[in-house]
N, C-alpha and C positions, 0 to 999 in steps of 0.2 A: 660371258662367263669370263672369270677372273683366274689366273694362276697365282697364288699366294706363297712366297718363299719366304721361311724364318730362319734365321742366322741364330749362331750357337749362343748370343747372350739370350736370344729371344726364349730358349728353351734350357736355360742353365739348370733349372731347377724345378720343383712342381709349381711354385707359385708362379712363374714364367709361364709354364706349359698352359696354366689354367688362363692366362691372360691370351695367350695364342688360341685358345678354342674358344673363348670368348669371342674374340675378333672373327675368327672362322663363323661362329652363329650368326654375328651380327650381319653378315649379308650375305643371300644365299647365291650370289654369283660367284662367291668364293668356293669352288666345287673342285678345285685340283690343288692340293698343299704339298709343298716340297718342305722338308726340315734337314738341318743340319745336325751334327752331332752336338751334344751339350757343350755350351762353352763355360767359360770361367764364370762363378758364383761371386767372387770378390778379385781384388787385384792381385792378390797373392797366388789366386788359384791356378791349378791346370784345367786346360780344356781337355775334354775326354780323346778328342784324336792324339792329342801330345800323349795320354797316359796309355793310348793303343800303340802308338809308334814306340812309346818306351818298353812295352812288354814284348813286341814283336822283336825287337833289337834285342832283347836279353834272351828271348827264347832261343832266337837262332843261333846266339852264342853258346848257350849252356843247355838248352834243352829243357829250360824250365824257368819261370819267374813268378812264384808264388806271391810276392809282396806286389807286384805291379798289377796282376791280376785280381787280387783283394781289393785294389782302390777303385779300378774299373768296377767290378760288382758292386762295390758300396756306394757308388754314384748312381747307378741305375736303382738298387734297392731303394734307396732315400727317395728317390722320384716315385717309384711305385706304390712306396707308402704314404709320401706326400698327397699323392692322388687319391689315396684311399681307395685303391682297385682292389679286386679280391687278391687272396693268396694265390689263388691259380694262376694268376695272371705272372706275378712275380716269377713263381716256379718255372712258367713257360719260357719266359724271357732269359733268365738264368740259364736253362738248359739249352736253348739255341745258341745263345752267347758263348756258352762253354764250347760247344761243339764247334764253332767256329776257332776259338783260341786254342783248342787243342788238336785240330785237325792240319798237322803239317807234312803228313805222309803223301808221298807222293807230289808235293808242290815245291817249285823251286822257290829261292828265297824271296824273288820278286813277286811270286803269285801270293805268296804266304803273307807278305806285307800287304800287299792292295787288301787281301781278304781280311785282313785283321782293320785295316784302316776302315774299309766299307762298314765293318760292324758298327761302328758309332752311329752314323746316320742310320742304318739299317734298324738296330735296336728301338733307337728313338722313335722312327716312324712307327713301329708297330706298338709302343707305349701309346703315341698320340690318338692313333686308330681306337685303340683298347678305349682309352679315355671318352673319346667323342661319342662311340655307344654307349659308354657309363652315363653319360649325360643325355642320352635318348637319340641321338642322331644316328641316321644312317651311313656309316663310315667303314672304310675298309681300307687296310693297308695293300699295296701293290707292289711286287717284286719289279725291278727294270728289266730282269729276264722276261718275266710272263705279259709286260706291256711293250716289249720289243725295243728296249733302248739299246741299239746295238752300235758298237764302237770299235776302233782300231786296236790291234793288238800290241799297245805302247804300255808297258805297266808304269804306272804313276803318271802319264801323260797321255792319256785317252783322247780321240778325237771322234764325235758322231758320225756315224756313216749316214749319206743320202737315204738309204731305204729305210731308216729307223724312224723317219719323220710321217711317212705313211702308215706305219705300223701305232704309232705314238697318237696318230690322229684319232683312233677309235675311243680314245679316253672320254672324249668330248661327249660320247653318248651314253656314257656309264651314269647309273641315278647315283644320286646322294653325293657323301664327300670322298674324295679319294686322297690317301695319303700316301707320298712319294718321297722314298729317301734320295738324297741328293748325293752327289759326290761319284758315283760308280755307274756303270753298265756292263754289258757282256758282249764278248766277242760273238760271231755267228757260230763258233764251236762250241758255246757256252761257257767260256771262260770269263771271271769275274776281272775286270779292269778297273782301275780309279782314274780320274781325271787329275789334273795338276791341282795342288793345294789349292783352297776358295773355290773348289768345284762344285759346290752346290750351287752357285750363282749360276754355273753354266747350265746345271740341270735345269734349271727353273727356266731360264731363256730357251733352251731347246723345247720342254714342255709347251712355253706359251707359244712359240712358233709353230708347233705341230699341231695345236688345237685351235689355232688362229684367236687366241686369247683377245679379249677387247683391251686388256690391259695386264701388265705384269708387274706385281706388287711384290717389293723387295722390302721386308720388314727387317729391321734394325734396332739400334740402341739411341738413335739421333733423331731428331725433328725432321731433319733435312741434310741436303748436303750444303757444306760451307765453301767458300771461295778459297779458304787457306786450312791446313790442320790446325783445329782448335786449342790444342797442345801449345801451339807457339803464340797465338793472337786470341785474347781473352774476348769473349763474344762477337767473332767475327762475322761478316755479312753474309746471311743466308741466300743460298741461290733456289729461286723458285722455279725455275724452268732452263734446261741445259740440253743441247744437241747431243745425239750420239758421238759425232766427230770430238767434241769436246771433251765427252767424257773418257773417251777412248784415248785421248791424248794424257788428258790427267791420270788416267789409271796407269799407263805406261810408265808414268811419270812419279810413281809412288804416292799417288792419291789413293788410301786406303779404302775407300767406299767398295768397288768393284774388282774382282778380279780382271785383268785386263782383257781376257779372251771370252768373258761373261756375256757382253752384251751382242755379239757377232750374229747369232741365230734371232734374237729379236730384232735385231737392225735390219737383216735380210728380209722378214717378214713384215717390217715396217708396224711392229707392236710396241705402243707407246709403253714405257717404264715408270713407276711410281715409286720413289724410296719414302718409306713411313716409318714411323716409331712404336714398335710395340706396345711401349709405356706410355704412349700419347698418340693412340690411333685417330684422335681427333683431329690433329694437326694436319694439314693439307699436302706436306711433303715436298719433295721436289719431282718434277715431271722430266723425264728423258724423251725428247721428242727427235725427228727426223730434221726437220726444217726450223731455222732459228725464228723466234718471234720478230715483229716488226720493230720492236724499239729494243735491239739487241745492244747489250752494252758492250763496250770495247774490250774488257777483260773479264771471263767469267771465272777463273781458278787460276790459283798459282800453287805448284807442287813442285817437288826436288826428290831425287833418289840418288844413292849415293851408291859404291861399288863400281867405277867406271876407270878405264885407264884409256890412254890416247897413244897410237904409233902416229908419228910426225914424220913426214917423209918429203925431203926437199930435193930438187934438180932444175936446173937452168935449162929452160924451154920445154919443160914438162907438158906443157900445152900445146905443143907442136909434135909431140911423141905421139902416133896412132898406137892404141891398143895399152898404154901405160897403165891407166886405172883397172882395166882387166886382168892385166900381170899380178898387180898387186894383190887384188881381191883374189886372184887365183892361189895365189900362195897361201893367203888365210884359210881358203877353201880345203887346199889339201894336207892343212893341219887342224881341219875339223873345227874350224872357227866361225860364227857368224859375225855380222859386223851390226852396228848401231846407228851410226852417222858416218857421213864422210864430208864434211866441210872441206872445201878447197879454194886454192888462191890458183894463180897463171902457173906458179913454179913450185906450189906445195901442194900437199895434201894431208890429211889426219884421218884416221879411222879410228872411230871409238868402236870399244869392245867392253863386254862385261869382265871386271878384271878377275871374277872366280873363274873364268874358261882359259887365262892365259897364265899357264903355268911357267916358272922358272926355265925350265928346258925348252918350252915352245917357243918363249920369248926369245932366248938365245938363238934358236935355229931360224926363227923369223928375220930377225935382224939381221943376219949373215946371209940368208937368201936375199933379202931385199938389195943389200949392197952388192952383192955377187951377182944376180941375177937383173937385176935394173940399173946397176951402175950408178947409184944416186950420190949427190951431193952431202947429203946429210941424211941421218935416220935417227929418231930418240924416242924412246918410251917416256911416258909421264904415267905415274901411278897416285892413286888417291882421287880422284875427280869426282865430283856430284854434277849431275845436271839440273838445273834449274828451270822450269818450264813456265811459260806464261802462256793461257790459252783464252781464245775467244772468238767467235764468228764476227763481232764488229771490229776486231784489228784490218779486216779486208778494206772496210770503208773509212779508217780512221788514219790520220797524218801524224806522225811523230811519235807513235808508240815505240818505237827502238829507240828514238832519243831520250824519252821520258825514262825508258828502264836503265837505259845506260848511264843517266845522269844520277839516277837514283843509286845506283851501286857503286859509281864512283863516290858519291857523298859519304856512302856508308863505308869506304876504303875496302871495296872488294875488288880485287884485281879479276880481270877476265881472261880464263884460257882461250876460249871462243864463243863466237855467235853463230848461229844457225837458224835459219825462219825457213819452215817447209813451206814448199811450192803450193800449197794450198791456202797460206796465209792464215790458217786459224792457229797456229802456233807458233812459239819464239822460243828457241833454246840458247841458254846460258851455262859454259862450263867454267865451274869455279873448284877451288880446291875443297875437299870434303868439310874441312873443319870450318868452312865460311858458309856452307848451304844454308843453314837456319837463318844466319844473319841476312843473306842474300834474299830469303822468302820473305822476311819480316820488312825490310827496306821497300822491296817491290808492292807489297800489301800497302803499305803508309803511303805510297806514290800513287796507288790506283783507286784505293779504299778510304784513305785516311779521311779525305774530304767528307765522303759519303757518309762513315760513320759520325763526324762531328754534327753534320745536317740532321741526322736522326736524333742525336743526343739533342740538339737544340730544338726539335720538333716536340720530342718526347717532353722538354721542360715546359715549354710553350702550353703543352695540351694541360700538364698537371696544373700550370698557374691558371688556365681559365677555369678547370675545375674548381 
């Protein structure tokens, strides 16, 4: 059995949905289908989820949102007409959507926002199920409530409850094709709650783990994962196989393929994941596996993410002071902050935070408390940082990776704010100014993959000459 999840670009319009259903029909093992809300039809278009959020914001402010509602209904009406479904299907879809968009009574603002956001996936799942039946397939939509996808009561940030897996496991025994909306679940009290943004990937991963799928297929709009953002490098090297650890590190670092939490259920259940292209389903895609292949490359990917800041603390003989690190982190905890990294030396330590979490008031209080309570020699906050990550299982067995990376960045005249290597030796992080992040990624790609790119080009040239 396969669980197949289709992203927003795969469902953006009727033609894309026809491709999706053709892919589902092509393999009888694809019996559990997870769908996102329709994405962008073209570059300047808006995703349906963004339209829904815009509507909910306006409705909560003014009690109405006619233009926003028309835009949402128009998208789904266009899809239903394009699929040539019966008129009553369109009427049913619109009536159910209207009921959600107009039902704010008795709901808090957070509950209403979650219900409206979830309507994107929910409506799309119903339409896909209708179209599969239109094609003669045995298919049905199932609500996460009916299936038993129980989650924590955290609006916009739900997490699956352990008992949900036992409930969801029964989906394996259902006949035909089951179409499941991504992005949301229900509390034990029956309240709808969404996952964080990108949560349809999480739903797919949860279902794959629950039904013990042979593989979890995640369909998107690229043939495979690339070692670097293709917007920065033209025709970058493709990744044929990558481990969960590597993908987790890259997702954290801004690698836009997967939500950073999405792989955890599949990883824990040891379910292989295959990333495939809806527009080119015959391409082999990229496999995400538990253990690295025998011929593991030194570097599997390079990514960057901005929006970080650093609190630098210096104190002579800090390393001899028992409990210093705990006291420092406790100050952050009491201010409601979590930290990302803590690179340190014998007399200094830096704490890396998400910049959005450190308000001006909090920053001032934290600096004053560190000076007063820890009696430090110096404390300084640096804003506008980006973290550039190189990831690869092969770095464990390779000598000189750090030297090569640092040399490449120095040659590109990029100043390093910090370097940090995880104890697992699967990743290496460089802190740079945000405005230098893209140049840093390009420099590292040229260092670790430039030669490979040239060899591939030479091989292609030789092959064409031979022909």
